[in-house]
N, C-alpha and C positions, 0 to 999 in steps of 0.2 A: 582613761586619757589618752588619745591615740596621738600621732604624730602632729595631726593638723592641730588637735586642742591644746598642745603643749605652744604651737606659734600662736594659737587664738588667745592662751592664756598670758603669754608674754605681752603680747599687744594690749590686752586687759590692764596688766600691770603699769605698762608704760603710759596709758590713758589715765589710769588712777593716780599714779604719780604726777602728772600734768594737772589733774583737777585738785590734787591736795596742794600744790604749789599755787595755783590760783587762788584756792581758798586762805591759804597763809598772808597770800599778797593782799586780799581783801580785809583780812583781819587787821594786818598792819596799817592799812590805809584809815579803818575804821578807828583804830587805837589812835593815830595820829590827829584824829578829828577830835578826840576827847580833851586836847589841850584848852587851857583856859582862854587862849587867845582866837579860837576858832569857834565859829557858830557851829553848832551840833547837826549839821545837815545829814551826815550818815548814821547817826545816832538814832533818829526818828524812823528810820527804816527798820522794819522788822528783820530782827537779828537770827537767823538761822545757821549761821557761819559754824559755830560750836557745833552743832547738832550734824550738820553735813561733814563736817571734819571728822568727827567720830565714825559716822556710818562709811565714810571713804575709806578710812584708816582700817576700819572693820573689813571691809571688803578687799583690800590689799592684801591684809594679812591671811583672810580665809584662801584667796586665789593662791597666795604663795605657798601656803602650807598643802594645799592640794597638789601643787606642782612638785614641791618636795617629796610628797609621798609617791607620786608616780616615778619619780627621778630615782628614789631610792628602792623601787621595786624592780627585780632583775626579771620577773615575768612580764613587764611592760613591753618587751620585745625591742627596745631601742638599742642601737649599735652603741659601743663604748665611745667612739668618736662623737656621735650626735648627742648623748647623755653628757657629756663633759662640755660641748658646746652651749646647751640648754642651761647647764648649771651656771656658767660662766656668766651667760647673759642674766640670768635669774639673780647671781650675786650682785652683779653690777646694779640693777635696778633696787635691788633690795639696799644696797650701801648708799645710794644715793637718797632712799626715803630715811633710813636711819640717821644720816647727816644732818635732817632737818629737825630734829632732836623733838618729835610729835609727842613723844612721851611725857615731856615735863611741859609742853604748851598746852594739852589737853587736860591736866590736872586742875 
């Protein structure tokens, strides 16, 4: 993974995080429709939100793992400053994901 690949990886992770948040919002809307006082409008739609969430979460974890691997590889040719910058951005994106508590929501 070259310098450009790391930037692409960060963009992919940001987009994946955005997609995960959108899927969670959809899931919450669907759950709110399941109350007895609402007609089940969204409940009648085919539900792939759970599968989509798991797929997106897997993609996120795989991409983050690849990036950590490159960042921990001293032969990758990254300067120490650049390595630290990417690590900080990666940590920020990952912390946003982990604050969503997806592990509990996907069970």
